[in-house]
VOLOFI-551985 format. One record per residue (C-alpha): residue number from 0; y, x, z. Coordinates in steps of 0.5 Angstrom, whole numbers. Each point is the difference from the previous one (the first is absolute). Example, Ala and Ser with C-alpha at 12.3 -4.5 7.8 and 13.67 -1.06 7.14 Angstrom:
BEGIN
resi:0 | v:-9 | u:25 | w:16
resi:1 | v:7 | u:2 | w:-2
***
This chain:
BEGIN
resi:0 | v:38 | u:-12 | w:6
resi:1 | v:2 | u:0 | w:8
resi:2 | v:-7 | u:-2 | w:1
resi:3 | v:-3 | u:6 | w:-4
resi:4 | v:5 | u:5 | w:4
resi:5 | v:-2 | u:-3 | w:7
resi:6 | v:-8 | u:1 | w:-2
resi:7 | v:2 | u:7 | w:-3
resi:8 | v:3 | u:2 | w:6
resi:9 | v:-6 | u:-2 | w:5
resi:10 | v:-4 | u:4 | w:-5
resi:11 | v:4 | u:6 | w:0
resi:12 | v:0 | u:0 | w:7
resi:13 | v:-7 | u:0 | w:1
resi:14 | v:-2 | u:4 | w:-7
resi:15 | v:-6 | u:3 | w:2
resi:16 | v:-3 | u:-6 | w:4
resi:17 | v:2 | u:-5 | w:-6
resi:18 | v:-3 | u:5 | w:-5
resi:19 | v:-7 | u:0 | w:3
resi:20 | v:0 | u:-8 | w:1
resi:21 | v:3 | u:0 | w:-7
resi:22 | v:-6 | u:4 | w:-3
resi:23 | v:-5 | u:-4 | w:4
resi:24 | v:3 | u:-7 | w:-2
resi:25 | v:1 | u:2 | w:-8
resi:26 | v:-7 | u:3 | w:0
resi:27 | v:-3 | u:-6 | w:2
resi:28 | v:5 | u:-5 | w:-4
resi:29 | v:-2 | u:5 | w:-6
resi:30 | v:-7 | u:-1 | w:1
resi:31 | v:0 | u:-7 | w:0
resi:32 | v:4 | u:0 | w:-6
resi:33 | v:-5 | u:4 | w:-4
resi:34 | v:-6 | u:-4 | w:3
resi:35 | v:4 | u:-7 | w:-3
resi:36 | v:1 | u:4 | w:-6
resi:37 | v:-7 | u:2 | w:-2
resi:38 | v:-3 | u:-7 | w:2
resi:39 | v:4 | u:-3 | w:-6
resi:40 | v:-4 | u:5 | w:-5
resi:41 | v:1 | u:7 | w:-3
resi:42 | v:5 | u:-2 | w:-6
resi:43 | v:6 | u:5 | w:-2
resi:44 | v:5 | u:-5 | w:4
resi:45 | v:-4 | u:1 | w:6
resi:46 | v:-1 | u:7 | w:-1
resi:47 | v:8 | u:1 | w:-1
resi:48 | v:1 | u:-4 | w:7
resi:49 | v:-5 | u:4 | w:3
resi:50 | v:4 | u:6 | w:-2
resi:51 | v:6 | u:-2 | w:2
resi:52 | v:-3 | u:-2 | w:7
resi:53 | v:-3 | u:7 | w:1
resi:54 | v:6 | u:4 | w:-3
resi:55 | v:5 | u:-4 | w:5
resi:56 | v:-5 | u:1 | w:6
resi:57 | v:0 | u:8 | w:-2
resi:58 | v:7 | u:0 | w:-1
resi:59 | v:1 | u:-2 | w:7
resi:60 | v:-5 | u:5 | w:3
resi:61 | v:3 | u:5 | w:-4
resi:62 | v:7 | u:-1 | w:3
resi:63 | v:-3 | u:0 | w:7
resi:64 | v:-4 | u:7 | w:-1
resi:65 | v:6 | u:3 | w:-4
resi:66 | v:5 | u:-2 | w:6
resi:67 | v:5 | u:-3 | w:-5
resi:68 | v:6 | u:-3 | w:3
resi:69 | v:-1 | u:-7 | w:4
resi:70 | v:4 | u:-4 | w:-5
resi:71 | v:-5 | u:2 | w:-6
resi:72 | v:-6 | u:-1 | w:5
resi:73 | v:3 | u:-7 | w:2
resi:74 | v:2 | u:-2 | w:-7
resi:75 | v:-7 | u:2 | w:-3
resi:76 | v:-4 | u:-3 | w:6
resi:77 | v:4 | u:-7 | w:-2
resi:78 | v:-2 | u:1 | w:-7
resi:79 | v:-7 | u:1 | w:2
resi:80 | v:-1 | u:-5 | w:4
resi:81 | v:4 | u:-5 | w:-4
resi:82 | v:-4 | u:2 | w:-6
resi:83 | v:-7 | u:-1 | w:4
resi:84 | v:2 | u:-7 | w:3
resi:85 | v:2 | u:-2 | w:-7
resi:86 | v:-6 | u:2 | w:-4
resi:87 | v:-5 | u:-2 | w:6
resi:88 | v:3 | u:-7 | w:0
resi:89 | v:0 | u:-1 | w:-8
resi:90 | v:-7 | u:2 | w:0
resi:91 | v:-3 | u:-4 | w:5
resi:92 | v:3 | u:-6 | w:-3
***
């Protein structure tokens, strides 16, 4: 929990800059995950994975645009990045 608090403190101090970087990184990771998912076909399971990736990316972008509190934005960023990375790795293997 100490690491989370340290990273969140850094994120909070440079909130505007890290939101900008977060949108760029999370959008790139989301598009990589979407590509990996769609390379495996268009079954219901793949479309559900694609739905999860798109919703998580849109949730982060929406939280930034709605100017949510830094803790909310940070938590959604972590969730979105982890989901995109996990689904990318699962579909590339």
